Backbone as JSON Lines, residues from 0, in Angstrom:
{"i":0,"aa":"M","n":[0.95,-1.18,0.1],"ca":[-0.25,0.01,-0.02],"c":[0.98,1.21,0.1]}
{"i":1,"aa":"G","n":[0.78,2.25,-0.52],"ca":[1.4,3.52,-0.76],"c":[1.17,4.26,0.56]}
{"i":2,"aa":"R","n":[1.97,5.13,0.65],"ca":[2.15,5.82,1.44],"c":[0.89,6.92,1.84]}
{"i":3,"aa":"W","n":[0.48,7.49,0.51],"ca":[-0.63,8.56,0.64],"c":[-1.57,7.95,-0.15]}
{"i":4,"aa":"E","n":[-3.06,7.7,0.79],"ca":[-4.13,7.36,-0.16],"c":[-4.96,8.49,-0.03]}
{"i":5,"aa":"P","n":[-5.67,8.63,-1.01],"ca":[-6.5,9.66,-1.62],"c":[-7.83,9.34,-0.53]}
{"i":6,"aa":"N","n":[-8.4,10.59,0.2],"ca":[-9.89,10.84,0.77],"c":[-9.64,9.56,2.16]}
{"i":7,"aa":"A","n":[-8.46,9.53,2.47],"ca":[-8.59,8.33,3.16],"c":[-9.57,8.62,4.61]}
{"i":8,"aa":"R","n":[-9.7,9.7,5.14],"ca":[-10.9,10.09,6.01],"c":[-12.43,9.76,5.72]}
{"i":9,"aa":"G","n":[-12.53,10.09,4.45],"ca":[-14.0,9.88,3.72],"c":[-14.04,8.31,3.62]}
{"i":10,"aa":"R","n":[-12.92,7.58,2.97],"ca":[-13.08,6.32,2.94],"c":[-13.32,5.38,4.04]}
{"i":11,"aa":"L","n":[-12.84,5.61,4.96],"ca":[-12.78,4.97,6.5],"c":[-14.2,5.43,6.9]}
{"i":12,"aa":"E","n":[-14.54,6.76,7.05],"ca":[-16.28,7.1,7.35],"c":[-17.01,5.93,6.73]}
{"i":13,"aa":"Q","n":[-16.88,6.15,5.3],"ca":[-17.84,5.32,4.61],"c":[-17.79,3.73,4.94]}
{"i":14,"aa":"A","n":[-16.58,3.25,5.11],"ca":[-16.57,1.88,5.39],"c":[-17.0,1.52,6.94]}
{"i":15,"aa":"A","n":[-16.88,2.43,7.68],"ca":[-17.59,2.34,9.22],"c":[-19.08,2.49,9.19]}
{"i":16,"aa":"L","n":[-19.56,3.61,8.61],"ca":[-20.83,3.48,8.41],"c":[-21.64,1.93,7.87]}
{"i":17,"aa":"E","n":[-20.89,1.61,6.66],"ca":[-21.3,0.48,6.08],"c":[-21.42,-1.02,7.18]}
{"i":18,"aa":"L","n":[-20.24,-0.74,7.8],"ca":[-20.27,-2.19,8.58],"c":[-21.03,-1.86,9.75]}
{"i":19,"aa":"Y","n":[-21.48,-0.75,10.51],"ca":[-22.05,-0.51,11.43],"c":[-23.58,-0.8,11.28]}
{"i":20,"aa":"G","n":[-23.87,-0.57,10.06],"ca":[-25.07,-0.95,9.4],"c":[-25.42,-2.38,9.09]}
{"i":21,"aa":"E","n":[-24.3,-2.94,8.86],"ca":[-24.26,-4.51,8.33],"c":[-24.11,-5.32,9.75]}
{"i":22,"aa":"R","n":[-23.16,-4.79,10.51],"ca":[-23.05,-5.83,11.51],"c":[-23.15,-5.34,13.0]}
{"i":23,"aa":"G","n":[-23.39,-4.05,13.04],"ca":[-23.8,-3.29,14.53],"c":[-22.4,-2.69,14.75]}
{"i":24,"aa":"F","n":[-22.62,-1.52,15.8],"ca":[-21.27,-1.1,16.16],"c":[-20.51,-1.95,16.71]}
{"i":25,"aa":"D","n":[-21.0,-2.57,17.83],"ca":[-20.21,-3.26,18.98],"c":[-19.62,-4.46,18.25]}
{"i":26,"aa":"Q","n":[-20.04,-4.85,16.97],"ca":[-19.47,-5.99,16.17],"c":[-18.45,-5.85,15.27]}
{"i":27,"aa":"T","n":[-18.38,-4.47,15.03],"ca":[-17.61,-4.0,13.77],"c":[-15.68,-3.45,14.74]}
{"i":28,"aa":"T","n":[-14.96,-3.92,14.43],"ca":[-13.36,-3.46,14.84],"c":[-12.75,-2.38,14.0]}
{"i":29,"aa":"V","n":[-11.86,-2.01,14.26],"ca":[-11.16,-0.97,13.78],"c":[-10.51,-1.79,12.4]}
{"i":30,"aa":"A","n":[-10.03,-2.94,12.67],"ca":[-9.67,-3.6,11.64],"c":[-10.37,-3.94,10.62]}
{"i":31,"aa":"D","n":[-11.62,-4.18,11.03],"ca":[-12.85,-4.53,9.8],"c":[-12.9,-3.09,9.02]}
{"i":32,"aa":"I","n":[-13.18,-1.99,9.64],"ca":[-13.05,-0.68,9.08],"c":[-12.04,-0.23,7.95]}
{"i":33,"aa":"A","n":[-10.84,-0.62,8.71],"ca":[-9.81,-0.1,7.75],"c":[-9.59,-1.4,6.71]}
{"i":34,"aa":"D","n":[-9.87,-2.55,6.81],"ca":[-9.86,-3.34,5.73],"c":[-10.64,-3.01,4.72]}
{"i":35,"aa":"R","n":[-11.79,-2.94,4.93],"ca":[-13.04,-2.23,4.17],"c":[-12.62,-1.54,3.36]}
{"i":36,"aa":"A","n":[-11.88,-0.2,3.87],"ca":[-11.55,0.85,3.4],"c":[-10.29,1.0,2.37]}
{"i":37,"aa":"G","n":[-9.48,-0.51,2.52],"ca":[-8.56,-0.45,1.89],"c":[-7.35,0.11,2.33]}
{"i":38,"aa":"L","n":[-7.2,0.36,3.71],"ca":[-6.35,1.01,4.21],"c":[-5.67,0.42,5.74]}
{"i":39,"aa":"T","n":[-4.96,0.75,6.19],"ca":[-4.18,0.16,7.36],"c":[-4.88,0.82,8.75]}
{"i":40,"aa":"E","n":[-4.72,0.02,9.87],"ca":[-5.18,0.56,11.09],"c":[-4.31,1.59,11.63]}
{"i":41,"aa":"R","n":[-3.35,1.82,11.1],"ca":[-2.38,3.1,11.58],"c":[-2.81,4.01,10.9]}
{"i":42,"aa":"T","n":[-3.32,3.98,9.46],"ca":[-4.25,4.89,9.12],"c":[-5.39,5.65,9.18]}
{"i":43,"aa":"F","n":[-6.16,4.57,10.07],"ca":[-7.46,5.0,10.67],"c":[-7.13,5.73,12.12]}
{"i":44,"aa":"F","n":[-6.16,5.32,12.39],"ca":[-5.81,6.24,13.87],"c":[-5.02,7.47,13.62]}
{"i":45,"aa":"R","n":[-4.78,7.62,12.46],"ca":[-4.45,8.98,12.09],"c":[-5.51,9.74,11.81]}
{"i":46,"aa":"H","n":[-6.53,9.36,11.55],"ca":[-8.04,10.17,11.41],"c":[-8.76,10.29,12.35]}
{"i":47,"aa":"F","n":[-8.73,8.92,13.12],"ca":[-9.93,8.83,14.35],"c":[-9.23,8.14,15.69]}
{"i":48,"aa":"A","n":[-9.5,8.77,17.0],"ca":[-9.16,8.31,18.12],"c":[-9.65,6.93,18.37]}
{"i":49,"aa":"D","n":[-10.86,6.66,18.18],"ca":[-11.45,5.29,18.0],"c":[-12.9,5.37,17.2]}
{"i":50,"aa":"K","n":[-13.5,3.96,17.02],"ca":[-14.23,3.78,16.35],"c":[-15.69,4.73,16.71]}
{"i":51,"aa":"R","n":[-15.67,5.08,17.75],"ca":[-16.63,5.74,17.84],"c":[-16.56,7.32,17.42]}
{"i":52,"aa":"E","n":[-15.21,7.77,17.28],"ca":[-15.1,8.94,16.82],"c":[-15.38,9.3,14.95]}
{"i":53,"aa":"V","n":[-16.0,8.0,14.66],"ca":[-15.87,8.19,13.1],"c":[-17.39,8.62,12.86]}
{"i":54,"aa":"L","n":[-18.04,8.64,14.07],"ca":[-19.57,9.0,14.31],"c":[-19.54,10.56,14.55]}
{"i":55,"aa":"F","n":[-18.69,10.94,15.54],"ca":[-18.59,12.18,16.03],"c":[-17.76,13.21,15.61]}
{"i":56,"aa":"H","n":[-16.81,13.02,14.95],"ca":[-15.53,13.93,14.42],"c":[-16.37,15.21,14.08]}
{"i":57,"aa":"G","n":[-15.77,16.25,14.17],"ca":[-15.99,17.46,13.81],"c":[-17.01,18.25,14.45]}
{"i":58,"aa":"Q","n":[-17.03,17.69,15.71],"ca":[-17.84,18.25,16.78],"c":[-17.21,19.79,17.2]}
{"i":59,"aa":"N","n":[-16.19,19.73,17.29],"ca":[-15.57,21.11,17.61],"c":[-15.7,22.16,16.53]}
{"i":60,"aa":"A","n":[-15.67,21.89,15.33],"ca":[-15.87,22.77,14.25],"c":[-16.97,23.15,14.35]}
{"i":61,"aa":"L","n":[-18.02,22.3,14.37],"ca":[-19.69,22.61,14.45],"c":[-19.68,23.48,15.36]}
{"i":62,"aa":"R","n":[-19.13,23.21,16.7],"ca":[-19.7,24.2,17.98],"c":[-18.98,25.4,17.46]}
{"i":63,"aa":"D","n":[-17.66,25.56,17.17],"ca":[-17.22,26.76,16.67],"c":[-17.98,27.72,15.75]}
{"i":64,"aa":"A","n":[-18.55,27.13,14.61],"ca":[-19.37,27.81,13.88],"c":[-20.72,28.18,14.3]}
{"i":65,"aa":"C","n":[-21.19,27.33,15.31],"ca":[-22.18,27.97,16.06],"c":[-22.11,29.13,17.21]}
{"i":66,"aa":"V","n":[-21.01,29.32,17.73],"ca":[-20.54,30.25,18.41],"c":[-20.28,31.44,17.62]}
{"i":67,"aa":"A","n":[-19.7,31.32,16.34],"ca":[-19.38,32.3,15.82],"c":[-20.44,33.0,15.0]}
{"i":68,"aa":"A","n":[-21.75,32.26,14.65],"ca":[-22.83,32.75,14.17],"c":[-23.73,33.59,15.39]}
{"i":69,"aa":"I","n":[-23.6,32.93,16.27],"ca":[-24.23,33.92,17.79],"c":[-23.8,35.27,17.81]}
{"i":70,"aa":"A","n":[-22.11,35.21,17.5],"ca":[-21.21,36.3,17.71],"c":[-21.53,37.42,16.63]}
{"i":71,"aa":"E","n":[-21.88,36.92,15.31],"ca":[-22.09,37.52,14.06],"c":[-23.58,38.18,14.43]}
{"i":72,"aa":"A","n":[-24.51,37.69,14.92],"ca":[-25.7,37.81,14.91],"c":[-25.65,39.71,14.87]}
{"i":73,"aa":"P","n":[-26.89,40.19,14.44],"ca":[-26.83,41.93,14.89],"c":[-27.11,41.87,15.98]}
{"i":74,"aa":"D","n":[-26.79,43.07,16.63],"ca":[-26.87,43.62,18.07],"c":[-28.34,43.34,18.62]}
{"i":75,"aa":"S","n":[-28.8,43.73,17.58],"ca":[-30.78,44.13,18.04],"c":[-31.17,42.7,18.03]}
{"i":76,"aa":"A","n":[-30.65,41.67,17.77],"ca":[-31.13,40.34,17.71],"c":[-31.62,39.94,18.96]}
{"i":77,"aa":"A","n":[-32.99,39.27,19.09],"ca":[-33.3,38.77,20.47],"c":[-32.36,37.57,20.7]}
{"i":78,"aa":"P","n":[-32.47,36.84,21.87],"ca":[-31.48,35.92,21.99],"c":[-31.88,34.54,21.17]}
{"i":79,"aa":"I","n":[-33.17,34.1,20.94],"ca":[-33.51,33.03,20.09],"c":[-33.24,33.41,18.46]}
{"i":80,"aa":"D","n":[-33.38,34.65,18.23],"ca":[-32.68,34.98,17.04],"c":[-31.28,34.97,16.92]}
{"i":81,"aa":"A","n":[-30.57,35.21,17.72],"ca":[-29.09,34.84,17.74],"c":[-28.74,33.16,17.32]}
{"i":82,"aa":"V","n":[-29.61,32.52,18.51],"ca":[-29.76,30.88,18.51],"c":[-30.12,30.37,17.12]}
{"i":83,"aa":"A","n":[-31.24,31.01,16.28],"ca":[-31.43,30.65,15.03],"c":[-30.45,30.88,14.03]}
{"i":84,"aa":"S","n":[-29.27,31.91,14.13],"ca":[-28.23,31.96,13.26],"c":[-27.2,30.66,13.6]}
{"i":85,"aa":"A","n":[-27.23,30.44,14.98],"ca":[-26.33,29.15,15.25],"c":[-26.75,28.14,14.63]}
{"i":86,"aa":"L","n":[-28.22,27.86,14.38],"ca":[-28.76,26.47,13.99],"c":[-28.82,26.75,12.44]}
{"i":87,"aa":"D","n":[-28.76,27.79,11.77],"ca":[-28.72,27.94,10.51],"c":[-27.11,27.37,10.24]}
{"i":88,"aa":"A","n":[-26.03,27.92,10.87],"ca":[-24.8,27.31,10.62],"c":[-24.81,25.71,10.69]}
{"i":89,"aa":"F","n":[-25.42,24.95,11.74],"ca":[-25.56,23.96,11.87],"c":[-26.06,23.16,10.88]}
{"i":90,"aa":"A","n":[-27.08,23.55,10.23],"ca":[-27.87,23.06,9.27],"c":[-26.99,23.03,7.83]}
{"i":91,"aa":"A","n":[-26.2,24.2,7.89],"ca":[-25.56,24.24,6.73],"c":[-24.47,23.51,6.55]}
{"i":92,"aa":"A","n":[-23.88,23.16,7.9],"ca":[-22.73,21.69,7.84],"c":[-23.17,20.62,7.36]}
{"i":93,"aa":"L","n":[-24.61,20.42,7.73],"ca":[-25.24,18.94,7.39],"c":[-25.67,18.68,6.15]}
{"i":94,"aa":"E","n":[-26.09,20.39,5.22],"ca":[-26.52,20.18,3.92],"c":[-25.78,19.22,3.35]}
{"i":95,"aa":"G","n":[-26.54,18.47,2.29],"ca":[-26.1,17.72,1.21],"c":[-25.41,16.36,1.71]}
{"i":96,"aa":"R","n":[-25.63,16.27,3.33],"ca":[-25.31,15.0,3.72],"c":[-26.61,14.06,4.15]}
{"i":97,"aa":"R","n":[-27.5,14.39,3.83],"ca":[-28.66,13.8,4.57],"c":[-28.72,12.34,4.39]}
{"i":98,"aa":"E","n":[-28.3,11.6,3.62],"ca":[-28.19,10.36,3.37],"c":[-27.16,9.7,4.47]}
{"i":99,"aa":"H","n":[-25.84,10.24,4.89],"ca":[-24.85,10.18,5.6],"c":[-25.61,10.2,7.13]}
{"i":100,"aa":"A","n":[-26.61,11.38,7.2],"ca":[-26.93,11.64,8.62],"c":[-28.23,10.61,8.98]}
{"i":101,"aa":"R","n":[-28.78,10.1,7.78],"ca":[-29.6,9.14,7.93],"c":[-29.25,7.71,8.71]}
{"i":102,"aa":"R","n":[-27.96,7.44,7.9],"ca":[-27.26,6.09,8.08],"c":[-26.46,6.29,9.61]}
{"i":103,"aa":"R","n":[-25.98,7.3,9.73],"ca":[-25.28,7.71,11.21],"c":[-26.32,7.51,12.4]}
{"i":104,"aa":"Q","n":[-27.3,8.25,12.47],"ca":[-28.43,8.32,13.24],"c":[-29.29,6.84,13.42]}
{"i":105,"aa":"A","n":[-29.23,6.09,12.41],"ca":[-29.46,4.77,12.71],"c":[-28.77,3.7,13.54]}
{"i":106,"aa":"V","n":[-27.53,4.01,13.38],"ca":[-26.17,3.37,14.08],"c":[-26.34,3.85,15.5]}
{"i":107,"aa":"I","n":[-26.55,5.24,15.56],"ca":[-26.74,5.83,17.2],"c":[-27.69,5.11,17.87]}
{"i":108,"aa":"A","n":[-29.28,5.29,17.02],"ca":[-30.07,4.69,17.71],"c":[-30.21,3.14,17.91]}
{"i":109,"aa":"A","n":[-29.48,2.61,17.31],"ca":[-29.35,1.06,17.75],"c":[-28.08,0.81,19.06]}
{"i":110,"aa":"N","n":[-27.66,2.02,19.37],"ca":[-26.83,1.69,20.55],"c":[-26.96,2.56,21.51]}
{"i":111,"aa":"P","n":[-26.98,2.16,22.94],"ca":[-27.46,2.97,24.04],"c":[-25.98,3.99,24.38]}
{"i":112,"aa":"G","n":[-24.84,3.21,24.28],"ca":[-23.81,4.09,24.58],"c":[-23.64,5.0,23.41]}
{"i":113,"aa":"L","n":[-23.89,5.21,22.1],"ca":[-23.87,5.94,21.37],"c":[-24.75,7.48,21.54]}
{"i":114,"aa":"Q","n":[-26.16,6.79,22.02],"ca":[-27.02,7.86,22.3],"c":[-26.56,8.38,23.26]}
{"i":115,"aa":"E","n":[-26.02,8.07,24.48],"ca":[-25.5,8.99,25.53],"c":[-24.65,9.87,24.79]}
{"i":116,"aa":"R","n":[-23.4,9.65,24.02],"ca":[-22.39,10.27,23.53],"c":[-23.08,11.38,22.44]}
{"i":117,"aa":"E","n":[-24.15,11.02,21.71],"ca":[-24.93,11.99,21.15],"c":[-25.59,13.1,21.9]}
{"i":118,"aa":"L","n":[-26.08,12.72,23.09],"ca":[-26.7,13.53,23.91],"c":[-25.68,14.71,24.63]}
{"i":119,"aa":"L","n":[-24.62,14.13,24.9],"ca":[-23.44,14.67,25.5],"c":[-22.87,15.77,24.51]}
{"i":120,"aa":"K","n":[-22.82,15.47,23.38],"ca":[-22.76,16.26,22.01],"c":[-23.39,17.45,22.1]}
{"i":121,"aa":"L","n":[-24.65,17.06,22.16],"ca":[-25.81,18.11,22.48],"c":[-25.66,18.96,23.19]}
{"i":122,"aa":"A","n":[-25.49,18.32,24.45],"ca":[-25.3,19.41,25.67],"c":[-24.14,20.26,25.82]}
{"i":123,"aa":"T","n":[-23.31,19.61,24.98],"ca":[-21.55,20.55,24.96],"c":[-22.18,21.61,24.02]}
{"i":124,"aa":"L","n":[-23.08,21.58,22.99],"ca":[-22.98,22.8,21.83],"c":[-24.29,23.54,22.63]}
{"i":125,"aa":"A","n":[-24.95,23.14,23.4],"ca":[-25.99,24.21,23.93],"c":[-25.21,24.91,25.14]}
{"i":126,"aa":"A","n":[-24.39,24.17,25.76],"ca":[-23.35,25.06,26.81],"c":[-22.57,26.18,26.12]}
{"i":127,"aa":"A","n":[-22.07,25.63,24.87],"ca":[-21.46,26.8,24.3],"c":[-21.98,28.08,23.55]}
{"i":128,"aa":"M","n":[-23.29,27.6,22.9],"ca":[-24.13,28.71,22.7],"c":[-24.7,29.32,23.79]}
{"i":129,"aa":"S","n":[-24.79,29.06,24.9],"ca":[-25.22,29.79,26.07],"c":[-24.01,30.7,26.26]}
{"i":130,"aa":"E","n":[-23.17,29.95,26.59],"ca":[-21.96,31.14,26.85],"c":[-21.77,32.27,25.89]}
{"i":131,"aa":"A","n":[-21.93,32.07,24.47],"ca":[-21.87,33.07,23.47],"c":[-23.03,33.76,23.66]}
{"i":132,"aa":"L","n":[-24.06,33.57,23.99],"ca":[-25.11,34.3,24.23],"c":[-24.58,35.23,25.52]}
{"i":133,"aa":"S","n":[-24.35,34.7,26.52],"ca":[-23.95,35.69,27.66],"c":[-22.85,36.73,27.41]}
{"i":134,"aa":"R","n":[-21.84,36.22,26.33],"ca":[-20.92,37.37,25.9],"c":[-21.61,38.54,25.22]}
{"i":135,"aa":"R","n":[-22.6,38.03,24.69],"ca":[-23.62,39.45,24.11],"c":[-24.37,40.06,24.99]}
{"i":136,"aa":"G","n":[-24.44,39.54,26.58],"ca":[-25.07,40.67,27.34],"c":[-26.35,39.87,27.74]}
{"i":137,"aa":"V","n":[-26.6,38.82,27.47],"ca":[-27.85,37.84,27.84],"c":[-27.51,37.39,29.14]}
{"i":138,"aa":"P","n":[-28.52,37.8,30.17],"ca":[-28.53,37.21,31.48],"c":[-28.41,35.5,31.29]}
{"i":139,"aa":"E","n":[-27.64,34.73,32.41],"ca":[-27.25,33.58,31.95],"c":[-28.43,32.51,32.21]}
{"i":140,"aa":"H","n":[-29.61,33.02,32.95],"ca":[-30.86,32.13,32.87],"c":[-31.44,32.16,31.62]}
{"i":141,"aa":"A","n":[-31.76,33.27,30.9],"ca":[-32.02,33.59,29.56],"c":[-31.27,33.02,28.43]}
{"i":142,"aa":"A","n":[-30.03,33.07,28.51],"ca":[-29.25,32.34,27.79],"c":[-29.34,30.85,27.69]}
{"i":143,"aa":"S","n":[-29.17,30.34,28.77],"ca":[-29.38,28.89,28.92],"c":[-30.86,28.27,28.31]}
{"i":144,"aa":"L","n":[-32.02,29.34,28.54],"ca":[-33.07,28.87,28.29],"c":[-33.14,28.97,26.78]}
{"i":145,"aa":"A","n":[-32.5,29.99,26.03],"ca":[-32.61,30.11,24.59],"c":[-31.69,29.08,24.21]}
{"i":146,"aa":"A","n":[-30.75,28.75,24.41],"ca":[-29.7,27.59,23.86],"c":[-30.33,26.57,24.13]}
{"i":147,"aa":"E","n":[-31.03,26.11,25.17],"ca":[-31.57,24.58,25.43],"c":[-32.6,24.34,24.42]}
{"i":148,"aa":"T","n":[-33.44,25.36,24.33],"ca":[-34.56,25.45,23.33],"c":[-34.13,25.3,21.73]}
{"i":149,"aa":"G","n":[-33.18,26.16,21.67],"ca":[-32.43,26.28,20.51],"c":[-32.09,24.43,19.9]}
{"i":150,"aa":"I","n":[-31.45,23.82,20.67],"ca":[-31.09,22.26,20.64],"c":[-32.7,21.67,20.54]}
{"i":151,"aa":"G","n":[-33.41,21.84,21.43],"ca":[-34.87,21.05,21.28],"c":[-35.41,21.28,19.77]}
{"i":152,"aa":"V","n":[-35.56,22.49,19.17],"ca":[-35.9,22.56,18.03],"c":[-35.07,21.99,17.04]}
{"i":153,"aa":"F","n":[-33.76,22.05,17.23],"ca":[-32.93,21.46,15.87],"c":[-33.18,19.71,16.04]}
{"i":154,"aa":"K","n":[-33.59,19.3,17.17],"ca":[-33.5,17.85,17.45],"c":[-34.92,17.74,16.41]}
{"i":155,"aa":"I","n":[-35.94,18.38,17.0],"ca":[-37.21,17.74,16.18],"c":[-36.97,18.24,14.4]}
{"i":156,"aa":"A","n":[-36.72,19.13,14.33],"ca":[-36.3,19.75,12.59],"c":[-35.17,18.45,12.04]}
{"i":157,"aa":"F","n":[-34.39,18.0,12.77],"ca":[-33.49,17.07,12.41],"c":[-34.12,15.42,12.28]}
{"i":158,"aa":"A","n":[-34.97,15.52,13.29],"ca":[-35.82,14.12,12.91],"c":[-36.82,14.16,11.83]}
{"i":159,"aa":"R","n":[-36.95,15.06,11.54],"ca":[-37.98,15.32,10.34],"c":[-37.19,15.09,9.12]}
{"i":160,"aa":"W","n":[-36.07,16.05,9.13],"ca":[-35.41,15.87,7.86],"c":[-34.67,14.42,7.55]}
{"i":161,"aa":"I","n":[-34.59,13.8,8.35],"ca":[-33.86,12.51,8.21],"c":[-35.24,11.37,7.94]}
{"i":162,"aa":"T","n":[-36.33,11.76,8.19],"ca":[-37.24,10.49,8.3],"c":[-38.38,11.06,6.95]}
{"i":163,"aa":"E","n":[-38.88,12.49,6.79],"ca":[-39.62,12.68,5.91],"c":[-39.37,12.37,4.28]}
{"i":164,"aa":"P","n":[-40.19,11.89,3.52],"ca":[-40.2,11.32,2.17],"c":[-39.44,12.76,1.32]}
{"i":165,"aa":"A","n":[-40.14,13.93,1.71],"ca":[-40.04,14.77,0.72],"c":[-38.68,15.44,1.17]}
{"i":166,"aa":"E","n":[-37.7,15.82,-0.15],"ca":[-36.44,16.27,-0.12],"c":[-36.58,18.03,0.39]}
{"i":167,"aa":"R","n":[-36.68,18.04,1.64],"ca":[-36.74,19.56,2.04],"c":[-35.33,19.9,2.91]}
{"i":168,"aa":"R","n":[-34.93,20.88,2.82],"ca":[-33.58,21.71,3.28],"c":[-33.59,21.59,4.52]}
{"i":169,"aa":"L","n":[-32.6,20.94,5.57],"ca":[-32.83,21.07,6.99],"c":[-32.91,22.33,7.5]}
{"i":170,"aa":"A","n":[-32.45,23.44,6.91],"ca":[-32.57,24.71,7.45],"c":[-33.97,25.43,7.32]}
{"i":171,"aa":"E","n":[-34.56,25.07,6.15],"ca":[-35.81,25.34,5.65],"c":[-36.75,24.77,7.22]}
{"i":172,"aa":"L","n":[-36.49,23.19,7.54],"ca":[-37.33,22.79,8.81],"c":[-36.9,23.31,9.93]}
{"i":173,"aa":"V","n":[-35.8,23.58,10.41],"ca":[-35.25,23.97,11.38],"c":[-35.99,25.57,11.55]}
{"i":174,"aa":"R","n":[-36.01,26.61,10.63],"ca":[-37.08,27.64,10.52],"c":[-38.47,27.7,11.02]}
{"i":175,"aa":"E","n":[-38.96,26.53,10.13],"ca":[-40.43,26.04,10.43],"c":[-40.79,25.51,11.82]}
{"i":176,"aa":"S","n":[-39.65,24.87,12.23],"ca":[-40.05,24.56,13.64],"c":[-39.86,25.56,14.68]}
{"i":177,"aa":"L","n":[-39.2,26.76,14.71],"ca":[-38.64,27.99,15.28],"c":[-40.15,28.75,15.11]}
{"i":178,"aa":"D","n":[-40.69,28.72,14.02],"ca":[-42.19,29.34,13.58],"c":[-43.19,28.61,14.6]}
{"i":179,"aa":"Q","n":[-43.15,27.5,14.2],"ca":[-43.81,26.64,15.0],"c":[-43.83,26.91,16.68]}
{"i":180,"aa":"L","n":[-42.63,26.95,17.45],"ca":[-42.67,27.28,18.79],"c":[-43.08,28.57,18.87]}
{"i":181,"aa":"R","n":[-42.68,29.64,18.01],"ca":[-43.18,31.07,18.32],"c":[-44.64,30.85,18.55]}
{"i":182,"aa":"T","n":[-45.32,30.12,17.71],"ca":[-46.94,29.93,17.54],"c":[-47.56,29.48,18.63]}
{"i":183,"aa":"V","n":[-46.75,28.4,19.29],"ca":[-47.36,27.58,20.42],"c":[-46.97,28.95,21.76]}
{"i":184,"aa":"T","n":[-46.01,29.25,21.79],"ca":[-45.59,29.97,22.83],"c":[-46.37,31.34,23.11]}
{"i":185,"aa":"A","n":[-46.86,31.77,22.19],"ca":[-47.78,32.87,22.04],"c":[-49.18,32.45,22.2]}
{"i":186,"aa":"G","n":[-49.48,31.34,22.5],"ca":[-51.0,30.92,22.68],"c":[-51.55,30.41,21.64]}
{"i":187,"aa":"G","n":[-50.89,30.44,20.55],"ca":[-51.7,29.8,19.16],"c":[-51.84,28.49,19.05]}
{"i":188,"aa":"Q","n":[-52.31,27.95,17.87],"ca":[-52.09,26.29,17.62],"c":[-51.22,26.25,16.83]}
{"i":189,"aa":"A","n":[-50.66,25.14,16.84],"ca":[-49.18,24.44,16.05],"c":[-49.91,24.7,14.61]}
{"i":190,"aa":"V","n":[-48.76,24.49,13.57],"ca":[-49.19,25.15,12.0],"c":[-49.86,23.6,11.61]}
{"i":191,"aa":"T","n":[-50.88,23.54,11.03],"ca":[-51.42,22.25,10.41],"c":[-50.33,21.7,9.64]}
{"i":192,"aa":"G","n":[-50.69,20.44,9.7],"ca":[-49.59,19.33,9.16],"c":[-48.38,19.13,9.82]}
{"i":193,"aa":"S","n":[-48.05,19.93,11.07],"ca":[-46.83,19.74,11.6],"c":[-46.97,18.45,12.16]}
{"i":194,"aa":"R","n":[-46.09,17.88,12.8],"ca":[-45.87,16.42,13.98],"c":[-46.04,17.12,15.56]}
């Protein structure tokens, strides 16, 4: 095998998702993943710390994009609107990866340990968004409420994005979910046809 392998990370990620889907997460080894990708275990460990990280890599970049979006929101933006900017950044990072997201989520849903890791990822993201809101002068409790609400909105929109047959953009579903939240909290009824 040559020293340089084009798109090794992508090949490893693809191989891992295939194997996790076929065999299950626990029954798949790093050696299996590397072999399926046509690479070595050493190459795997140059890209990922362990087989879980295939599913969770990029978390820091995602967090940074969300925090930056909150920081760049107009000064006049309400906390939930600043969070909406962060959710737009989150959605943009996933755009074009719907099938990957579906497969990834199926693996996570089948494994309690991975579900826990996913919840930790979302909690970490909510904490980072809350801190970014606090730096904008939003009181701590309001910042936490807006950030946690934003994560809840994202989870609902994401679930729709990966399960609904219509090919709608994630950002559109996030905005629709935020609008539904505003309607519900204003005392109105949820938008017709929503889940």
